C-alpha positions in Angstrom: -102.3 -19.3 170.8 -101.3 -16.2 172.6 -98.5 -16.3 175.2 -101.2 -16.1 177.9 -103.0 -19.2 176.5 -99.9 -21.2 175.7 -98.4 -20.8 179.2 -101.7 -20.8 181.2 -100.5 -23.6 183.4 -97.4 -21.7 184.3 -99.4 -18.6 185.2 -101.8 -20.6 187.2 -99.0 -22.2 189.2 -97.5 -18.8 189.9 -100.9 -17.6 191.1 -101.0 -20.5 193.5 -97.7 -19.6 194.9 -98.6 -15.9 195.1 -102.0 -16.5 196.5 -100.8 -18.8 199.2 -98.0 -16.4 200.2 -100.2 -13.3 200.3 -102.9 -15.2 202.2 -100.3 -16.0 204.9 -98.7 -12.6 205.1 -101.8 -10.4 204.8 -104.8 -12.5 206.0 -106.7 -9.4 207.2 -106.8 -7.8 203.8 -108.2 -10.9 202.1 -110.8 -11.4 204.8 -111.9 -7.9 204.1 -112.2 -8.7 200.4 -114.2 -11.8 201.3 -116.8 -9.7 203.2 -117.5 -7.4 200.3 -120.6 -9.3 199.2 -124.3 -8.8 198.5 -126.8 -11.7 198.6 -123.8 -14.2 198.8 -122.2 -12.7 195.7 -118.7 -11.3 196.3 -118.5 -8.0 194.4 -114.8 -8.0 193.5 -114.9 -11.6 192.3 -118.2 -11.0 190.5 -116.6 -8.2 188.5 -113.5 -10.3 187.8 -115.7 -13.2 186.5 -117.6 -10.9 184.2 -114.3 -9.7 182.8 -113.4 -13.4 182.3 -116.6 -14.6 180.7 -117.9 -11.7 178.6 -114.9 -11.3 176.2 -115.1 -15.1 175.5 -118.8 -15.0 174.8 -118.3 -12.1 172.4 -116.7 -14.7 170.1 -119.8 -16.8 169.9 -122.1 -16.2 167.0 -125.6 -17.6 167.7 -126.4 -17.1 164.1 -124.3 -20.2 163.5 -127.1 -22.3 164.8 -128.3 -22.4 161.2 -125.3 -24.5 160.3 -126.2 -27.3 162.8 -128.0 -29.4 160.1 -124.9 -29.6 157.9 -123.1 -32.0 160.2 -125.9 -33.4 162.3 -124.0 -36.6 163.2 -121.0 -34.6 164.6 -123.4 -32.3 166.5 -125.3 -35.3 167.8 -122.0 -36.8 169.2 -121.1 -33.5 170.7 -124.5 -33.2 172.5 -124.5 -36.8 173.6 -121.0 -36.6 175.2 -121.4 -33.1 176.6 -124.8 -33.6 178.2 -125.6 -37.3 178.5 -122.1 -38.7 179.4 -119.8 -36.0 180.7 -121.6 -34.7 183.9 -122.7 -38.2 184.9 -119.3 -39.9 184.3 -117.7 -37.2 186.4 -120.2 -37.8 189.2 -119.2 -41.5 189.2 -115.5 -40.7 189.0 -115.8 -38.1 191.8 -117.6 -40.7 194.0 -115.0 -43.3 193.2 -111.9 -41.3 193.8 -113.0 -38.7 196.4 -115.2 -40.8 198.5 -113.5 -44.1 198.1 -109.9 -44.3 196.8 -108.5 -41.0 198.2 -110.9 -40.5 201.1 -108.4 -41.5 203.8 -106.0 -38.7 202.7 -108.5 -35.9 202.0 -110.1 -33.7 204.7 -113.3 -35.5 205.7 -115.2 -32.2 206.1 -114.5 -31.3 202.4 -115.4 -34.5 200.7 -118.9 -33.4 199.6 -117.5 -30.0 198.5 -114.8 -31.6 196.4 -117.4 -33.8 194.7 -119.6 -30.8 194.1 -116.7 -28.9 192.5 -115.9 -31.7 190.1 -119.6 -31.9 189.1 -119.7 -28.2 188.4 -116.6 -28.4 186.3 -118.1 -31.3 184.2 -121.5 -29.7 183.7 -120.0 -26.6 182.0 -118.9 -27.4 178.4 -116.1 -25.4 176.9 -116.9 -22.1 175.2 -114.0 -20.0 173.9 -110.9 -22.1 174.3 -112.3 -24.8 172.0 -111.7 -22.3 169.1 -108.0 -22.5 169.9 -108.0 -26.3 170.1 -110.0 -26.6 166.9 -107.6 -24.3 165.0 -104.6 -26.4 166.1 -106.2 -29.6 164.6 -107.5 -28.0 161.4 -111.1 -28.3 162.6 -113.9 -27.0 160.5 -114.5 -23.4 161.8 -118.2 -23.3 161.0 -118.8 -26.6 162.7 -116.8 -25.5 165.8 -118.8 -22.2 165.9 -122.2 -24.0 165.5 -121.5 -26.6 168.2 -120.3 -23.8 170.7 -123.4 -21.7 170.0 -125.7 -24.7 170.5 -123.9 -25.8 173.7 -124.2 -22.3 175.1 -127.9 -22.1 174.3 -128.5 -25.4 176.0 -126.3 -24.4 179.0 -128.6 -21.5 179.8 -131.4 -23.9 180.4 -129.7 -27.2 181.4 -126.8 -26.2 183.7 -128.9 -25.6 186.8 -131.1 -28.8 186.5 -128.2 -31.1 185.8 -126.1 -29.7 188.6 -129.1 -29.9 191.0 -129.8 -33.5 190.0 -126.2 -34.7 190.4 -125.7 -32.9 193.6 -128.9 -34.4 194.9 -127.8 -37.8 193.8 -124.6 -37.2 195.6 -126.5 -36.4 198.8 -125.3 -32.8 198.7 -127.8 -30.1 199.7 -128.6 -28.0 196.7 -128.9 -24.2 197.4 -131.4 -23.7 194.6 -131.8 -19.9 195.1 -128.0 -19.4 194.9 -127.7 -21.8 192.0 -130.3 -20.1 189.9 -128.8 -16.7 190.8 -125.4 -18.0 189.6 -127.0 -19.1 186.3 -128.5 -15.6 185.8 -125.3 -13.8 186.8 -122.8 -15.9 185.1 -124.6 -17.3 182.0 -127.7 -15.3 181.1 -126.6 -11.8 181.7 -123.1 -12.2 180.3 -124.6 -13.9 177.2 -126.9 -10.9 176.6 -124.2 -8.3 177.3 -121.7 -10.1 175.1 -124.1 -10.4 172.2 -125.0 -6.7 172.4 -121.3 -5.8 172.5 -120.6 -8.2 169.6 -123.3 -6.5 167.4 -121.9 -3.0 168.3 -118.4 -4.1 167.3 -119.5 -5.8 164.1 -121.2 -2.6 163.0 -117.8 -1.1 162.8 -116.6 -3.8 160.5 -114.9 -7.2 160.8 -111.4 -5.8 161.1 -112.4 -3.6 164.0 -114.2 -6.6 165.6 -111.1 -8.8 165.4 -108.9 -6.0 166.7 -111.2 -5.5 169.7 -111.1 -9.2 170.4 -107.3 -9.2 170.3 -107.2 -6.4 172.8 -109.7 -7.8 175.3 -108.4 -11.4 175.1 -105.5 -10.9 177.6 -107.9 -9.0 179.9 -110.0 -12.1 180.2 -107.0 -14.3 181.2 -105.7 -11.6 183.5 -109.0 -11.5 185.3 -108.9 -15.2 185.7 -105.4 -15.1 187.2 -106.3 -12.4 189.7 -109.3 -14.4 190.7 -107.0 -17.4 191.3 -104.8 -15.3 193.5 -107.8 -14.5 195.6 -108.9 -18.1 195.7 -105.6 -19.4 196.8 -105.1 -16.7 199.4 -108.2 -18.2 201.1 -107.2 -21.8 200.3 -103.6 -21.3 201.4 -103.8 -22.9 204.8 -105.6 -26.0 203.4 -103.0 -26.4 200.7 -100.1 -26.1 203.0 -101.7 -28.7 205.3 -102.7 -31.0 202.4 -100.3 -30.5 199.5 -101.4 -33.6 197.7 -105.0 -32.6 197.5 -104.5 -30.9 194.1 -102.8 -34.0 192.7 -105.6 -36.3 194.0 -108.3 -34.0 192.6 -106.5 -34.0 189.2 -106.9 -37.7 188.8 -110.7 -37.9 188.1 -110.5 -34.7 185.9 -107.7 -36.3 183.8 -109.5 -39.6 183.4 -112.7 -37.8 182.4 -110.9 -35.6 179.8 -109.2 -38.6 178.1 -112.4 -40.8 178.3 -114.7 -38.2 176.8 -112.4 -37.1 174.0 -111.7 -40.7 173.0 -115.5 -41.5 173.1 -116.4 -38.5 170.9 -113.6 -39.2 168.5 -114.5 -42.9 168.1 -118.2 -42.2 167.8 -117.6 -39.7 165.0 -115.4 -42.2 163.2 -118.1 -44.9 163.5 -120.8 -42.6 162.2 -118.6 -41.6 159.2 -117.9 -38.0 160.0 -114.9 -36.2 158.5 -111.8 -35.8 160.6 -112.1 -32.0 160.7 -115.5 -32.5 162.3 -114.4 -35.2 164.7 -111.6 -33.1 166.1 -113.6 -30.1 167.4 -116.3 -32.5 168.5 -113.8 -34.5 170.6 -112.1 -31.4 172.0 -115.3 -29.7 173.2 -116.3 -32.9 174.9 -113.0 -33.0 176.8 -112.5 -29.4 177.9 -114.6 -27.3 180.3 -116.0 -23.8 180.7 -113.9 -23.4 183.8 -114.6 -19.7 184.3 -118.3 -20.6 184.8 -117.4 -23.5 187.1 -115.2 -21.4 189.3 -117.9 -18.7 189.5 -120.6 -21.1 190.4 -118.4 -22.9 193.0 -117.6 -19.6 194.7 -121.2 -18.5 194.7 -122.6 -21.8 195.9 -120.0 -22.9 198.5 -117.6 -19.9 199.1 -114.0 -19.0 198.6 -112.6 -21.4 201.1 -114.6 -24.4 199.9 -113.3 -27.6 198.5 -115.6 -27.0 195.5 -113.7 -23.8 194.6 -110.4 -25.6 194.9 -111.6 -28.5 192.7 -112.7 -26.2 189.9 -109.3 -24.4 190.0 -107.5 -27.8 189.6 -109.4 -28.0 186.3 -107.9 -24.7 185.3 -104.4 -25.9 186.3 -104.4 -29.0 184.0 -106.6 -27.7 181.2 -103.9 -26.5 178.8 -101.3 -29.4 179.0 -104.0 -32.1 178.8 -105.8 -30.5 175.9 -102.5 -30.0 174.0 -102.0 -33.8 174.6 -105.5 -34.5 173.1 -104.6 -32.2 170.1 -101.4 -34.1 169.5 -103.3 -37.5 169.6 -106.0 -36.5 167.1 -103.5 -34.9 164.8 -101.2 -38.0 165.0 -104.1 -40.4 164.3 -105.5 -38.7 161.2 -104.4 -41.6 158.9 -106.0 -44.2 161.2 -109.2 -42.2 161.4 -109.6 -41.6 157.6 -108.7 -45.2 156.6 -111.2 -46.8 159.0 -114.2 -44.5 159.3 -117.6 -45.5 158.0 -118.7 -44.0 154.7 -116.7 -42.4 152.0 -113.2 -41.0 152.9 
């Protein structure tokens, strides 16, 4: 992991502090930034989000879809957890914790928005960071690549319908035009641009391709951090007034990460998959494509919304929680191989 990736939680925390402080000392400047928008899309943030997403999507080789058949059981577990369990379990957890358990301590006007943000976070499966987590567990690189490529392909078509369904079930008005625009802006167009860029880089050779990825990787994280400064500049007043909001929103996210990773890990073991397949399958089920979630939350509900804040909480806890999952799957390798179905 690069220093940016390893200490992402520290950088996010510093962005929270910087954003809140700047928002209080220069509110006029950030209000001006907030008004730089066309068709409800904030132009500075839109550019930053493309800088976040496109370098990560360049890593994805959709040609790896041909490898899916080799480990169909592991792929099946990945798809089941990512698309049939994860968004719906988060909707239940969001309802339980936001609207029931923590409702007396959360701003009443933002309850729906918090629920929406948590759903957006869960409906966006991890893309680039799963390569890091898989490498730390000795995961099969071809399987990791094929499941990411398949997930991204499904996300182009399934993200908007699942989000719309769950927001509707949660009695939240779905701005369909904005949601579909977000899918086009932050999934479809970045995927096309990233693949064109990928092909251009690969024509120069694998060494040049890897060198280019190494150069643009920090740019992606830096764009994320600048976006977070802007978000917290707008969210500063709410955070100062409700400092425990972040901790309360972290609870359903943490439970969902641990539940989904454990479920995927156990299902792979029951189905007889190898450990180096189960690890990336469990890790992609636990982590999120938080860049997309942040972008969609801003587009749908705005900078100052609870939805935007909820997705940022996912960024805040992503690295330490995923490193915990990595430690667990590495530490249980003996248990996994001794008890899984089929030949060891």
